[in-house]
TORMARKOL-952076 format. One record per residue (C-alpha): residue number from 1; residue in three letters; x, y, z. Coordinates in steps of 0.2 Angstrom, whole numbers. Layout:
residues N
{atom NUM,ALA,{X,Y,Z}};
...
***
This chain:
residues 295
{atom 1,MET,{504,-419,739}};
{atom 2,ASN,{507,-414,757}};
{atom 3,ARG,{499,-400,767}};
{atom 4,LEU,{514,-388,764}};
{atom 5,ALA,{514,-392,745}};
{atom 6,TYR,{495,-389,745}};
{atom 7,LEU,{497,-372,753}};
{atom 8,CYS,{511,-367,741}};
{atom 9,CYS,{500,-372,727}};
{atom 10,LEU,{487,-361,733}};
{atom 11,ALA,{499,-347,734}};
{atom 12,LEU,{505,-350,717}};
{atom 13,LEU,{488,-350,710}};
{atom 14,ALA,{484,-333,718}};
{atom 15,THR,{500,-326,711}};
{atom 16,THR,{496,-333,694}};
{atom 17,ALA,{478,-326,695}};
{atom 18,ALA,{485,-309,699}};
{atom 19,ALA,{497,-310,684}};
{atom 20,ARG,{483,-316,672}};
{atom 21,ALA,{471,-302,678}};
{atom 22,GLN,{484,-289,675}};
{atom 23,SER,{488,-296,658}};
{atom 24,ALA,{470,-298,653}};
{atom 25,ALA,{465,-281,659}};
{atom 26,GLN,{477,-274,645}};
{atom 27,ASP,{469,-285,632}};
{atom 28,GLN,{451,-284,636}};
{atom 29,PRO,{438,-271,633}};
{atom 30,PRO,{433,-261,648}};
{atom 31,GLY,{419,-269,658}};
{atom 32,GLU,{425,-287,653}};
{atom 33,LEU,{427,-298,669}};
{atom 34,VAL,{442,-309,670}};
{atom 35,PRO,{438,-327,677}};
{atom 36,PRO,{448,-329,694}};
{atom 37,THR,{459,-343,698}};
{atom 38,SER,{458,-347,716}};
{atom 39,ALA,{457,-360,730}};
{atom 40,SER,{440,-364,725}};
{atom 41,ASP,{445,-367,707}};
{atom 42,PHE,{459,-379,713}};
{atom 43,THR,{447,-388,724}};
{atom 44,ALA,{435,-390,708}};
{atom 45,GLY,{449,-397,698}};
{atom 46,GLN,{453,-410,712}};
{atom 47,LEU,{434,-414,713}};
{atom 48,ASP,{434,-417,694}};
{atom 49,GLY,{448,-429,695}};
{atom 50,VAL,{440,-439,710}};
{atom 51,LEU,{423,-440,702}};
{atom 52,ALA,{431,-447,686}};
{atom 53,GLY,{441,-460,696}};
{atom 54,ASP,{440,-478,690}};
{atom 55,TRP,{438,-484,708}};
{atom 56,ARG,{420,-477,709}};
{atom 57,SER,{408,-491,704}};
{atom 58,ALA,{397,-489,688}};
{atom 59,LYS,{382,-490,699}};
{atom 60,ASN,{387,-476,710}};
{atom 61,ARG,{392,-465,695}};
{atom 62,ALA,{375,-467,687}};
{atom 63,ARG,{368,-458,703}};
{atom 64,ASP,{378,-442,700}};
{atom 65,VAL,{364,-435,690}};
{atom 66,TYR,{353,-436,705}};
{atom 67,ARG,{365,-432,719}};
{atom 68,HIS,{376,-418,710}};
{atom 69,PRO,{391,-422,721}};
{atom 70,LYS,{403,-408,714}};
{atom 71,ALA,{390,-394,716}};
{atom 72,THR,{384,-401,733}};
{atom 73,LEU,{402,-402,740}};
{atom 74,GLN,{407,-385,734}};
{atom 75,PHE,{391,-377,742}};
{atom 76,PHE,{397,-385,758}};
{atom 77,GLY,{414,-378,756}};
{atom 78,VAL,{424,-394,756}};
{atom 79,ARG,{443,-392,753}};
{atom 80,PRO,{456,-406,751}};
{atom 81,ASP,{465,-400,767}};
{atom 82,GLN,{451,-402,779}};
{atom 83,THR,{445,-415,792}};
{atom 84,VAL,{428,-420,787}};
{atom 85,ILE,{416,-432,796}};
{atom 86,GLU,{403,-440,786}};
{atom 87,ILE,{388,-447,797}};
{atom 88,THR,{382,-465,793}};
{atom 89,PRO,{389,-466,775}};
{atom 90,GLY,{379,-481,771}};
{atom 91,GLY,{388,-492,758}};
{atom 92,GLY,{400,-478,755}};
{atom 93,TRP,{393,-468,740}};
{atom 94,TYR,{401,-452,746}};
{atom 95,SER,{416,-461,754}};
{atom 96,GLU,{422,-465,736}};
{atom 97,ILE,{423,-446,733}};
{atom 98,LEU,{428,-439,750}};
{atom 99,ALA,{441,-452,756}};
{atom 100,PRO,{452,-450,740}};
{atom 101,LEU,{449,-431,740}};
{atom 102,LEU,{455,-429,758}};
{atom 103,ARG,{468,-443,758}};
{atom 104,GLU,{484,-433,755}};
{atom 105,ASP,{481,-416,765}};
{atom 106,GLY,{465,-419,775}};
{atom 107,HIS,{456,-433,784}};
{atom 108,TYR,{440,-442,780}};
{atom 109,VAL,{431,-450,795}};
{atom 110,ALA,{416,-461,792}};
{atom 111,ALA,{405,-461,808}};
{atom 112,LEU,{395,-477,809}};
{atom 113,GLN,{380,-481,820}};
{atom 114,GLY,{383,-494,833}};
{atom 115,GLY,{370,-505,841}};
{atom 116,SER,{359,-519,835}};
{atom 117,ASP,{352,-511,819}};
{atom 118,SER,{354,-524,806}};
{atom 119,GLU,{355,-512,791}};
{atom 120,ALA,{368,-501,800}};
{atom 121,THR,{378,-517,805}};
{atom 122,GLN,{378,-523,787}};
{atom 123,ASP,{383,-506,780}};
{atom 124,GLY,{397,-505,792}};
{atom 125,GLN,{404,-521,787}};
{atom 126,SER,{403,-517,769}};
{atom 127,LEU,{412,-500,772}};
{atom 128,ARG,{426,-509,781}};
{atom 129,GLN,{428,-521,767}};
{atom 130,LYS,{428,-507,754}};
{atom 131,PHE,{442,-498,764}};
{atom 132,ALA,{452,-514,766}};
{atom 133,ALA,{451,-519,748}};
{atom 134,ASP,{458,-503,741}};
{atom 135,ALA,{472,-496,752}};
{atom 136,ALA,{478,-484,738}};
{atom 137,HIS,{462,-473,741}};
{atom 138,TYR,{456,-478,758}};
{atom 139,ASP,{471,-482,769}};
{atom 140,LYS,{471,-465,778}};
{atom 141,ALA,{452,-464,781}};
{atom 142,SER,{446,-467,798}};
{atom 143,ILE,{430,-476,805}};
{atom 144,VAL,{422,-471,822}};
{atom 145,SER,{407,-479,830}};
{atom 146,PHE,{393,-469,839}};
{atom 147,ASP,{378,-473,850}};
{atom 148,PRO,{364,-464,842}};
{atom 149,LYS,{356,-462,859}};
{atom 150,ALA,{371,-454,866}};
{atom 151,PRO,{382,-450,851}};
{atom 152,SER,{400,-444,852}};
{atom 153,LEU,{410,-442,836}};
{atom 154,GLY,{427,-437,842}};
{atom 155,ALA,{437,-424,851}};
{atom 156,PRO,{428,-408,854}};
{atom 157,GLY,{432,-395,840}};
{atom 158,SER,{442,-408,830}};
{atom 159,ALA,{432,-407,813}};
{atom 160,ASP,{431,-393,800}};
{atom 161,LEU,{415,-401,792}};
{atom 162,VAL,{401,-413,797}};
{atom 163,LEU,{391,-420,782}};
{atom 164,THR,{375,-430,782}};
{atom 165,PHE,{366,-436,767}};
{atom 166,ARG,{348,-442,769}};
{atom 167,ASN,{349,-447,787}};
{atom 168,VAL,{340,-435,797}};
{atom 169,HIS,{323,-442,793}};
{atom 170,ASN,{329,-459,801}};
{atom 171,TRP,{335,-450,817}};
{atom 172,VAL,{318,-441,818}};
{atom 173,MET,{308,-457,817}};
{atom 174,ALA,{320,-464,830}};
{atom 175,ASP,{318,-449,841}};
{atom 176,ASN,{337,-447,841}};
{atom 177,ALA,{339,-431,831}};
{atom 178,PRO,{341,-418,844}};
{atom 179,ALA,{356,-428,852}};
{atom 180,MET,{364,-430,835}};
{atom 181,PHE,{364,-412,831}};
{atom 182,LYS,{371,-408,848}};
{atom 183,ALA,{385,-421,844}};
{atom 184,PHE,{388,-412,827}};
{atom 185,TYR,{390,-395,836}};
{atom 186,ALA,{402,-403,849}};
{atom 187,VAL,{414,-410,837}};
{atom 188,LEU,{415,-395,825}};
{atom 189,ARG,{428,-382,828}};
{atom 190,PRO,{421,-364,830}};
{atom 191,GLY,{417,-358,812}};
{atom 192,GLY,{415,-376,806}};
{atom 193,VAL,{401,-381,794}};
{atom 194,LEU,{387,-394,795}};
{atom 195,GLY,{380,-399,778}};
{atom 196,VAL,{363,-407,778}};
{atom 197,VAL,{355,-415,763}};
{atom 198,ASP,{338,-424,766}};
{atom 199,HIS,{321,-427,758}};
{atom 200,ARG,{310,-411,758}};
{atom 201,ALA,{292,-412,762}};
{atom 202,ALA,{279,-401,753}};
{atom 203,PRO,{278,-383,759}};
{atom 204,GLY,{266,-381,774}};
{atom 205,ALA,{267,-400,778}};
{atom 206,SER,{267,-404,797}};
{atom 207,LEU,{280,-415,804}};
{atom 208,GLU,{268,-428,810}};
{atom 209,SER,{259,-429,793}};
{atom 210,VAL,{276,-434,785}};
{atom 211,LYS,{286,-442,798}};
{atom 212,GLN,{284,-459,792}};
{atom 213,SER,{286,-455,774}};
{atom 214,GLY,{304,-451,774}};
{atom 215,TYR,{301,-433,770}};
{atom 216,LEU,{304,-418,782}};
{atom 217,PRO,{299,-400,783}};
{atom 218,VAL,{314,-389,780}};
{atom 219,ALA,{309,-378,795}};
{atom 220,TYR,{310,-393,806}};
{atom 221,VAL,{327,-397,801}};
{atom 222,GLU,{333,-379,803}};
{atom 223,LYS,{325,-379,821}};
{atom 224,LEU,{335,-395,825}};
{atom 225,ALA,{351,-386,820}};
{atom 226,THR,{348,-369,828}};
{atom 227,ALA,{342,-377,844}};
{atom 228,ALA,{359,-386,845}};
{atom 229,GLY,{368,-369,843}};
{atom 230,PHE,{370,-368,824}};
{atom 231,VAL,{367,-353,813}};
{atom 232,LEU,{359,-356,795}};
{atom 233,ASP,{372,-350,783}};
{atom 234,GLY,{364,-354,766}};
{atom 235,SER,{352,-366,757}};
{atom 236,SER,{354,-372,739}};
{atom 237,GLU,{342,-380,726}};
{atom 238,VAL,{356,-390,718}};
{atom 239,ASN,{347,-406,724}};
{atom 240,ALA,{329,-401,720}};
{atom 241,ASN,{318,-412,710}};
{atom 242,PRO,{302,-403,704}};
{atom 243,LYS,{295,-420,697}};
{atom 244,ASP,{293,-427,714}};
{atom 245,ASP,{276,-423,721}};
{atom 246,ARG,{280,-432,737}};
{atom 247,ASN,{264,-442,736}};
{atom 248,HIS,{269,-460,735}};
{atom 249,PRO,{262,-476,742}};
{atom 250,LYS,{278,-481,751}};
{atom 251,GLY,{284,-464,755}};
{atom 252,VAL,{301,-458,748}};
{atom 253,TRP,{306,-477,747}};
{atom 254,THR,{294,-479,732}};
{atom 255,LEU,{307,-469,721}};
{atom 256,PRO,{324,-475,716}};
{atom 257,PRO,{335,-481,721}};
{atom 258,THR,{325,-491,733}};
{atom 259,LEU,{309,-494,722}};
{atom 260,ALA,{299,-502,736}};
{atom 261,LEU,{285,-507,725}};
{atom 262,GLY,{297,-517,714}};
{atom 263,ASP,{291,-518,696}};
{atom 264,GLN,{274,-510,700}};
{atom 265,ASP,{274,-493,691}};
{atom 266,LYS,{293,-494,690}};
{atom 267,ALA,{294,-484,674}};
{atom 268,LYS,{284,-470,682}};
{atom 269,TYR,{295,-469,697}};
{atom 270,LEU,{311,-470,687}};
{atom 271,ALA,{305,-456,676}};
{atom 272,ILE,{303,-445,692}};
{atom 273,GLY,{320,-450,698}};
{atom 274,GLU,{327,-448,716}};
{atom 275,SER,{318,-437,729}};
{atom 276,ASP,{316,-418,730}};
{atom 277,ARG,{329,-413,743}};
{atom 278,MET,{334,-399,754}};
{atom 279,THR,{352,-394,754}};
{atom 280,LEU,{357,-384,770}};
{atom 281,ARG,{373,-376,776}};
{atom 282,PHE,{375,-372,795}};
{atom 283,VAL,{389,-364,804}};
{atom 284,LYS,{395,-366,822}};
{atom 285,PRO,{398,-348,827}};
{atom 286,ALA,{416,-343,830}};
{atom 287,ALA,{421,-340,848}};
{atom 288,LYS,{419,-323,854}};
{atom 289,ALA,{435,-313,858}};
{atom 290,PRO,{437,-310,876}};
{atom 291,ALA,{431,-293,881}};
{atom 292,ALA,{445,-280,884}};
{atom 293,PRO,{448,-276,903}};
{atom 294,SER,{440,-260,909}};
{atom 295,HIS,{452,-247,916}};
***
């Protein structure tokens, strides 16, 4: 579906919704609400199709129960006609969802960390191999590299969304976080959205006390974003995990999927599941209209 067809589809959905609402109003008792059919419903349907795609590995599908991809992406406002940059996508867990979703009418960009980091290099190679091996789903996806000490993610104002999943703690430990958030701000258009998911520290915990654990105070992440110019637009508990008490021998890496202790207490940590996570949506303020000339 090209962009014109996508927009026509949305218009048709809106027309159909109005007709259904009028018909339902005649048939339903007063006070009954008629479910709307809208662009968000259309996107939900597209997401359902992608999440059920047979190109997604069984191992990755098994983590849907912890990562709640549909609800998370809907909270961030992802649509199939947008330009979305995912920062350091690792092995491509979200790439398997976002690249096919955006393939026809939008654009998926994977931003990979350059430099000598061995894990980042390995992840980048794996992602390129994944894309090359499945042109039907990844041929229109792009890959850009950035220097985490002086990051640049693309032309200023060129992205609708920037998404980062469980990466901020790494930048905090490397003292690169402020530069990364400034780069997010620069590449987003006015009104664009930054979506952040990361491991959430216990309420009241200081940054220094948890910095090496992989968990972060929510207030600190909000401070990083607002210092770069963003405005907090919402938070969600979709990725919360009340079973996670955050008190683990190897920090967040004690839990799945890493299971840093190996078989030691493995059943215990599998029962907890993946970490308790914050899910935050920030907006780059829209450009102010020029003031009217005085007379």
